Steps between C-alpha positions, in 0.01 A plus 500: 500500500194278473144621516439330837808662655401837361145465633643433846771767486270789399284496817809441715666809352177700539481397866864599553432839337203551736715421804778734386259784420309478827822480703646794306206723589582473870871580470661840431519590131727806499723678748608856440753691710528875454756722670338758726648789697518304825528144370337271250133463412413136434188404307394138467219433255295184521199384307269616778683762709780753484732544798701821539772548760612858562820585693429528872137387468301180517399315187194636322286245323209558267308326228650521155350457157317165510761315297424176679140486377596465133768246589251291696247512214768363266587234757131407537463454124812281497366300795179437306714393204697260720182344638360464149831356381508237772133403461430536127797598286385642173418822318328664798799439726736623227305821443474567873875447536567745218263757653651462847856526371415811298326665795782418739762621253312828462469543876869428557587741218290767669684443827833518315411840354481636854868413546592648162316819596698523823826416328468779245326761714699822449417621853681212667872510559734204507444142400303404812244264343533128558279217384378290789410128522130559433567639155739216416233248602245681283737490203557127559121451522448680168771294330357177641149597385634577153665158488170337602318698231751400233472133597122516506475568128311219338638254252310434178216251523622149422201434273577805284859468381427695180452822699847467647654508151547865389517397134148359524362771726619787279456332164359718225125456482271575214332837510129475578238664273488806727861575407620507862712212622403390849751325720362191668630457852553164665204378705501587871566211734289499810 
């Protein structure tokens, strides 16, 4: 894949990850059904609210842990990366894409631990937990963001081909008078 195609694909993937993450926060993440003496208790967990339906009663809804806030922060960082990538592709856009992908991956992982906690809770009986569309969209958003981050990694500078050659970069250097060999890193490209 050429550099021009990669520079276009990275912000497109970041934008897709933002859309998937934001949409996923408004859909149910988990559904849990527990047998109860007079029926089944259904709990639906979303990024913003938890809905509980008890047998013979109306649905009870209340705020849940603010899972959506962390997801939206990750989406906002990726949106900034996409804007940077479309306007000025370069190191700043690449670093912002990496940061946004890492933040979103961490937020989705945190949401996933909620399902693992419910799945292995010894107080719950029966395999009543199901993963809902919101969680699948969040997983797709995290995978898309990781793909954007991987594609955003920079290629070596065309004017510095010697730094791309490991034999030259790690060649044995003479020891300075201080007796401590210091590794010289390639110059930063702005």
